[in-house]
C-alpha positions in Angstrom: -88.3 -41.1 -82.7 -88.1 -42.6 -79.3 -85.3 -45.0 -80.5 -83.3 -42.0 -81.9 -83.7 -40.1 -78.7 -82.7 -43.1 -76.7 -79.6 -43.7 -78.8 -78.7 -40.0 -78.6 -79.2 -40.2 -74.8 -77.0 -43.3 -74.6 -74.2 -41.5 -76.5 -74.5 -38.5 -74.2 -74.3 -40.7 -71.1 -71.3 -42.6 -72.5 -69.5 -39.3 -73.3 -70.2 -37.9 -69.9 -69.0 -41.1 -68.3 -65.8 -41.0 -70.3 -65.2 -37.4 -69.4 -65.7 -38.2 -65.7 -63.3 -41.1 -65.9 -60.6 -38.9 -67.5 -61.1 -36.3 -64.8 -60.6 -39.0 -62.1 -57.4 -40.2 -63.9 -56.0 -36.7 -64.3 -56.9 -35.9 -60.7 -55.0 -39.0 -59.6 -52.0 -38.0 -61.7 -52.0 -34.5 -60.3 -52.1 -35.9 -56.7 -49.2 -38.1 -57.5 -47.2 -35.2 -58.8 -47.8 -33.2 -55.6 -46.9 -36.1 -53.5 -43.6 -36.6 -55.4 -42.7 -32.9 -55.0 -43.3 -33.2 -51.2 -41.2 -36.4 -51.1 -38.3 -34.6 -53.0 -38.6 -31.5 -50.8 -38.4 -33.3 -47.5 -35.1 -35.1 -48.2 -33.7 -31.9 -49.6 -34.4 -30.2 -46.3 -32.9 -33.1 -44.3 -29.8 -33.0 -46.5 -29.3 -29.3 -45.9 -29.5 -29.8 -42.1 -27.1 -32.7 -42.2 -24.5 -30.9 -44.3 -24.7 -27.6 -42.3 -21.5 -28.4 -40.3 -19.5 -28.6 -43.5 -20.3 -24.9 -44.2 -18.5 -23.8 -40.9 -14.9 -22.5 -41.0 -12.4 -25.3 -41.2 -10.4 -26.2 -38.1 -6.9 -24.7 -37.8 -4.1 -26.8 -39.0 -2.4 -28.2 -35.9 0.8 -28.6 -37.9 0.8 -25.0 -39.2 4.1 -23.3 -38.9 4.3 -20.2 -36.6 7.0 -17.5 -36.1 7.8 -16.6 -32.5 9.9 -13.5 -31.7 12.2 -13.8 -28.7 15.4 -12.5 -27.1 17.6 -14.0 -29.8 15.5 -13.3 -32.9 12.7 -15.2 -34.6 12.1 -19.0 -34.5 9.8 -21.0 -36.6 7.8 -23.6 -34.7 5.5 -26.3 -36.2 2.1 -26.8 -34.5 2.0 -27.7 -30.8 5.4 -29.0 -29.5 5.2 -32.4 -27.7 8.8 -33.0 -26.6 9.9 -29.9 -24.7 13.2 -29.2 -23.0 13.1 -26.3 -20.4 16.3 -24.7 -19.1 15.1 -22.4 -16.3 13.4 -23.1 -13.0 10.7 -20.5 -13.6 10.1 -21.9 -17.0 9.6 -25.4 -15.6 6.7 -24.0 -13.4 5.3 -22.2 -16.5 5.2 -25.5 -18.5 3.5 -27.4 -15.6 0.9 -24.7 -15.2 0.1 -24.9 -18.9 -0.4 -28.7 -18.7 2.9 -29.5 -20.4 5.3 -32.1 -18.8 8.8 -31.5 -20.2 10.9 -34.5 -21.3 13.8 -32.8 -19.5 14.5 -29.8 -17.3 17.3 -28.2 -15.4 17.1 -29.3 -11.8 15.8 -27.1 -9.0 18.4 -24.9 -7.2 17.4 -26.7 -4.0 16.0 -30.2 -4.5 16.9 -33.8 -5.3 16.4 -32.9 -8.1 13.1 -31.0 -7.9 11.6 -28.5 -5.4 9.1 -30.1 -3.1 6.2 -28.2 -4.5 6.7 -29.6 -8.0 8.4 -33.0 -7.5 5.2 -35.0 -7.9 4.4 -33.4 -11.3 8.1 -33.9 -12.4 8.2 -37.7 -11.9 10.0 -39.3 -14.8 11.4 -36.0 -16.2 15.2 -36.2 -16.9 17.3 -33.7 -15.0 19.9 -31.8 -17.0 22.1 -30.3 -14.3 21.7 -26.7 -13.0 20.4 -23.9 -15.3 23.7 -22.2 -15.5 25.3 -25.2 -17.1 22.8 -27.6 -18.7 23.9 -30.9 -20.2 23.8 -30.3 -24.0 24.8 -33.8 -24.9 21.8 -35.2 -23.0 19.6 -32.7 -24.8 20.7 -34.0 -28.2 19.8 -37.6 -27.2 16.3 -36.5 -26.2 15.2 -35.5 -29.7 13.2 -32.5 -28.6 10.9 -30.5 -30.8 11.3 -27.3 -28.7 14.0 -25.9 -26.4 13.2 -23.0 -24.1 16.1 -21.1 -22.4 17.1 -17.7 -21.3 19.5 -15.1 -22.7 21.1 -14.3 -19.3 21.9 -18.0 -18.6 22.4 -19.5 -22.1 23.3 -16.9 -24.7 26.7 -18.5 -25.4 25.1 -21.9 -26.3 22.1 -20.6 -28.3 23.6 -21.5 -31.6 24.3 -25.0 -30.4 20.8 -25.4 -29.0 19.1 -24.1 -32.1 20.8 -26.7 -34.2 19.3 -29.4 -32.1 15.7 -28.1 -32.2 13.7 -24.9 -32.6 14.9 -22.7 -29.6 13.2 -19.8 -27.9 14.9 -17.6 -25.3 13.3 -15.2 -22.8 15.2 -11.9 -22.3 15.9 -11.8 -18.6 15.3 -13.4 -15.2 13.6 -11.0 -12.8 10.6 -10.7 -10.6 8.5 -9.9 -13.6 7.9 -13.6 -14.4 4.7 -12.9 -16.3 6.6 -11.5 -19.3 8.5 -14.8 -19.7 5.3 -16.8 -19.0 3.5 -15.2 -22.0 6.4 -16.0 -24.3 6.5 -19.6 -23.2 2.7 -19.9 -23.7 3.1 -18.6 -27.3 6.0 -20.9 -28.1 4.0 -23.9 -26.8 0.9 -22.8 -28.8 -1.1 -22.5 -25.6 -1.9 -18.7 -25.5 -5.5 -19.3 -24.4 -4.4 -21.6 -21.6 -1.8 -19.0 -20.6 -4.3 -16.2 -20.4 -6.5 -18.3 -18.2 -3.6 -19.1 -15.8 -2.7 -15.4 -15.5 -6.3 -14.3 -15.0 -6.8 -16.8 -12.2 -3.6 -15.5 -10.5 -4.5 -11.9 -10.9 -8.0 -12.6 -9.6 -6.5 -14.2 -6.5 -4.2 -11.2 -5.9 -7.2 -8.8 -6.3 -9.2 -10.8 -3.7 -6.2 -10.9 -1.3 -5.7 -7.1 -1.7 -9.3 -6.5 -0.7 -8.9 -8.8 2.3 -5.8 -7.0 3.5 -7.8 -3.9 4.3 -5.8 -1.6 6.7 -2.9 -4.1 6.8 -2.0 -2.9 3.3 -0.1 -0.1 5.2 2.2 -2.6 7.0 5.8 -1.9 5.9 7.3 -5.2 4.8 11.0 -5.6 4.9 12.7 -8.5 3.0 16.3 -9.6 3.7 18.6 -12.2 2.4 21.6 -13.7 4.2 24.2 -15.4 2.0 27.9 -16.0 1.7 28.2 -12.8 -0.3 26.8 -10.7 2.6 23.4 -9.4 3.7 21.0 -7.7 1.3 17.8 -5.9 1.5 15.5 -7.0 -1.4 13.7 -4.2 -3.3 10.8 -4.0 -5.7 12.4 -5.6 -8.8 12.5 -9.0 -7.2 10.2 -12.0 -7.1 8.7 -11.1 -3.8 8.9 -7.4 -4.4 6.8 -7.6 -7.6 4.0 -9.4 -5.8 4.1 -7.1 -2.7 3.9 -4.2 -5.1 0.9 -5.8 -6.9 -0.8 -6.3 -3.6 -0.1 -2.6 -2.8 1.7 -3.5 0.4 3.9 -0.8 1.9 7.7 -1.1 2.0 10.4 0.7 4.0 11.9 3.7 2.2 15.2 1.8 1.6 13.3 -1.0 -0.3 10.6 1.1 -2.0 12.7 1.6 -5.1 12.7 -0.1 -8.5 16.0 -2.0 -8.0 16.9 -5.5 -7.3 18.9 -5.6 -4.0 21.4 -3.7 -2.0 24.1 -4.9 0.4 24.1 -3.5 3.9 26.7 -3.4 6.6 26.2 -4.5 10.2 26.5 -0.9 11.3 24.0 0.3 8.7 21.4 -2.4 9.3 18.8 0.2 10.3 17.7 0.3 6.6 16.3 -3.2 7.3 13.7 -1.9 9.7 10.0 -2.0 9.1 6.8 -3.2 10.7 7.6 -6.8 9.8 10.8 -8.4 8.5 10.9 -11.6 6.4 14.3 -13.1 5.8 15.9 -16.3 4.4 19.3 -17.9 4.7 20.9 -19.0 1.5 23.4 -21.8 2.1 24.2 -25.3 0.8 22.5 -28.3 2.4 24.4 -29.4 5.5 26.2 -26.1 5.8 25.5 -23.8 8.8 27.9 -20.9 8.3 25.3 -18.5 7.0 22.8 -19.5 9.6 25.4 -18.7 12.3 26.1 -15.4 10.6 22.4 -14.5 10.6 22.1 -15.3 14.3 25.2 -13.1 15.0 23.5 -10.2 13.2 20.2 -10.6 14.9 21.9 -10.8 18.3 23.7 -7.5 17.8 22.7 -4.4 19.7 22.0 -2.5 16.4 19.5 -5.2 15.3 17.8 -5.4 18.6 17.2 -1.6 18.5 15.1 -2.1 15.4 11.3 -1.9 15.7 10.9 -5.3 14.1 13.1 -6.8 16.8 11.4 -4.9 19.7 8.0 -6.0 18.5 9.1 -9.6 17.8 8.1 -9.3 14.1 11.1 -11.1 12.5 10.3 -14.3 10.6 12.4 -16.7 8.6 10.8 -17.8 5.3 11.5 -20.3 2.5 14.1 -19.1 0.0 12.6 -21.4 -2.6 9.1 -19.7 -2.4 10.3 -16.2 -1.8 13.2 -16.1 -4.2 14.7 -18.9 -6.2 11.8 -20.9 -7.8 10.5 -17.7 -9.5 7.6 -19.1 -11.4 3.8 -19.1 -11.3 3.4 -22.0 -8.9 5.8 -20.4 -6.4 4.0 -17.0 -6.9 0.7 -18.6 -5.8 2.4 -20.1 -2.8 4.1 -16.8 -2.0 0.7 -15.1 -2.0 -0.6 -17.7 0.5 2.5 -17.2 2.7 2.2 -13.4 2.7 -1.4 -13.5 3.7 -0.8 -16.1 6.4 2.1 -14.2 7.9 0.2 -10.9 7.9 -2.6 -12.8 9.7 -5.2 -12.3 7.0 -7.9 -15.0 6.8 
């Protein structure tokens, strides 16, 4: 009886031991399964993080073709042009302000061949003659990928230019340089840079306007002496547009939306104001126009003007006040106006 009980007990012990061992094995297998799931999950999470950038929008194709509307129609331009030919002085300043150095440009009206305020940036740029007669043969040899011109200056040669490279023309040349600037920025595929340049300029003008204070009421007269005669410069001019943006007063004869008006020696009273700025337009080495301006200002009629009596007549740079016509000159003109009106 004891032997039976002992055998039965031994079987029970062995069965329990076997069951316990199986539990241990199964538990070990279960733990391994959980560990494997964690190992798989972690790399999956890491993979998702590393591939996240691939889910963002693809970058714009730098070689994508664009259509630019301009004074002569619509022109297709590929990507961002690298070899640009510019055929106006104000356009040259636009390119430089946008960080683009042209391969060739028309030379400055007064310079050898560039205006002093841009000559350092134009080192190595080929000069193509003046903007009213650019050298087309030289342009062909430059293999440009964009040509920028102006309808007023170059309408007759547009077809020839457009056969050389994609060509974009601005509509006109006036004091409203910003209109052309925006077109050039679009053609160059640099709209964002263009908006930044214009905002910086407008911010400067706004700050200057605030500093002017009561001097905003100063009536500013602008006069040009040239071989064609003597002109008062009105609001639709390079200087006139900026004076208007500043809110500066003008004499009644100049406070009109026109370009300029010739005046006679007897009728020079229309030149009067609180301050008069003038320039002499003559070829280098010539003095005929300078002599004419002195003759006018020595006349009894001129000396009767308030500006003469108050000694408020100042000669200014024709380049900055008139001929350069671009964004860089506009910034320099703003500086000159504030300096001459004695605003710190």
